[in-house]
N, C-alpha and C positions, 0 to 999 in steps of 0.2 A: 484462158489463163494457162500459162506455161506449167510444166510439171514441177519446176523448182518453186515457182510462185505459190502453187497450190500446197506443196509440202510445207512451206514456211507459214502460210496462212493457217493451215489446219493444225500445225504444231502450236502456234501461238494461241489459237482459240482453245485448244485442248488444255493447255497449261492454265490459262486464265479461268476457264470453266472449273477446273479442279480447285483452284484457290477459292473461288466463290462458293463452291459446293462443300469443301472440306475444312475450311478455316474459319467458319463463322463463330465458333465458340471462342477461339483465341482472339479473333478480331473484337468480339464483344467484350471480352475481359480487358483487352488493351484499351478499348474505347472508354470503358468506365474509369480507367486511370487518367486518361487524357481529359475527359470531361471534368473530373474532380480538379485537375490542375487549372483548367480554365475558370471553374467556379471559385477557386482559391486565388484567382488573379495571378497565376503563374504562367510562364511561357512553356510551350511544347518544344523542347530542344530536339533537333534532328541532325544526325550526322551520317554521312555516307563515307566511311573511312577507307578511301582508296580508289583511285582511277575513276571509272565510269559510275561507281556507286555514288559519287558526289552528285550525280544527276538526280538522284532520288530526293536529296536535300534541296536542290534547286527547284525541283518540281513543285514543292509545297511552299515556296517563298512568293508572297504577293501574287498568288495564283487566283485567277478568276474561278469562283466556286470553291475556293479553299479557305481554311480557317485563318483569321488574322493573327492570333497570338502564337504563330509558329516561328521559332528562332533557329534557322538553319546554321549549322557550324560548317563554314566553308573555308578551310585552311589552305593557303596557297601552296603548302608543301605537297599536297596530294591532288590538287586540281590539275587536270591535263593541260590547261592552257599555259602553264609554266614549265611544261616539259613532261611528256608521257613516261619516258624511262625514269626521269627524276621522281615522278610520282610513285613508280614501282619500287624504287630504292627506299623512299621514305615510308611507304606503307609497311615495309618489312623491317623498320627500325624499332626495336623494343624500347619502350619508355617515352616515345614521342607523343603519344596520345595524352598523357598526363598534362603536359604543358599546354596543349591545345585546349583541353577541356577547362583547365584552370583559367586560361586567358579569356574564355567566354563566360566565366563565372558559374559554371555548373557545380552545384553544391548540394549538401544534404537537404533532403526534402523535395528536390527537383525530380523531373522525369527526363529520360533520354531515350529517343528512338534511334536505334543503331541499324542502319540499312546496309547490308553487305551481302550480295547474293552468294558469295563463296563461303564467307564466315570463318576464315582460317588465318588471315594475315595478322601480323603483330599489332598493327594499329587497331584493328577490329577487336581483337581479344583484350588488348589493354584498355579499350573503352569499357568493355564489360566488367573487367576486374576493377577499374576505377569506380564504377557504379557500386560494386559490392563493398569496396573499402570506404566510400564516402556517404553511404546511405542514400544513393540515387536510385530511383526505380527505373529498371531497364526493360525496354521492349525491343526484341530483335526480329528483323525481317530478313530472312536468309533461307537457305536450302540445305538439306542434309546430303545432297548428291556428292558434292566435293568433300564434305567432312567425312563421309563414309569410305571414300576411295583414295584420297590423297594421303600418302604415307606420313606418319607422324614426324619424320625427320626431313620432309621435303623443304626446299629453300623458301617456298612461299608461306610456310607456316610460322606461327608464333613459336618461340623456343619450347614452350610448355606442351605443344602439340594439342592444345585444347580447341574446342569448337564453340562458336558463338551460341548455337542453339542450346548448348548444355549450361551456359552461364547466365543467361538473361532470366528476368522474372517472368516474362511472357514471351513465347516464341510463336511467330507467325511464319508458316512455311510458304515460301513463294514457288516451290517446286521447280527451281531452275534445273534444266537437264544437264547432266554431266558433260562438260566440254563447252557449254554455253551455246555454241553454234550448232545448228540442227539441219541445214540443207545440204544434200548431196549434189554436187556439181560434177557432171560427167567430165572426165579427164583431169580431175583434181582430187588429190588424196585428202586434203584438209576440208572439213565442212565449212560452210558459210552461213550467214543469217543468224547473228547473235540474238539471244532472247532475254538476257538479264535485265536490261532497261525496262522492257515491257513488264516483266515479273515484278520488279521493284515498284514501278510507278503504279501499277494496278493495285497491288497489295496496300501501299500506303494511302492511296486515295480511297479505297474501301474503308480503311481505318478512319480517315478524316470524316467521311460521310456518316459512319456509325457514331462517331463522337458527337457530331452535330445532332443526331437523333437523340442521343443520351441527354444533351443539354435541353432540347425541346421537351423531353419527358420530365425534366427537372423544372420546367416552367421558365427556362431562360432562352432568350433569342440568341442563337449562335452568331458570333461575330465572323461573318463570311464576306470575303471580297467580291465585288462586282467588277466585271471587266472594265478597265479604264478606257477601253475603246468604244464603249457604248455611250450614247449621249448623256445619260444620267450617272455614268460611272464615277466621275470625279466627285460629284456631290454626295453620292451614296457612300463613298469610301472615306470621305473627309474625317469623320469622327474616329474611325479606326486608325487612320494615318496619324492623327494628333495623339492618340493614346499610345501607339506602339512605335512611332518613329525613333524615339530615343531609348527604347528597350530592345528592339530587334535590330541587331547590329547591321545587317545588310539591307535594311529597309530604306535607309537614308539615301 
């Protein structure tokens, strides 16, 4: 194994290990909220407001081993496939999140999981503020690393200078290292090897697993997808597809 490969591997392992070791209480609290939503026949709304954070919302959509009633909010404005720099401009646009959440029908009594590793951009903060204003329970998966070091007036920030972890009802720390990239490459000043996607995906999947455990504890069989690539996948998924096809926007 090369020096850089080892550095990247060891850093990722250390971050994921820390999430598992230190965030169980927050994950458990958040899972209780999600389990209640499922028991009440509500959807688990998930948004990754900005750039690569959208991948966390895609991670839990129609995922083998994932919960079926997950409703990812995938707005074309911030998805990278429609333009990376465009996504950056839009995630910094105050007020944009309100229209997105309303278009997905996120309303009082619902739950919204907000996944943004940096936790400072305008769309992210507006999602959290929307939840407060509308009576939506909010769960934030983010890190304090950027929140504690990026100046309040930095261009990447919401005009208020607020941080996601301070605004949500439940905060799960994904321990994203400051700067995101962690690998030192000889002859290059800029680090390589980003970590945010690993941090986000691991944290949200721990949350989904714990939610399923909560449902089992309540005597309910968790609605979990089977890989459609397995021989029995289509048959096992059929009932969930029929139930959620017209409720989960991106399942069709």
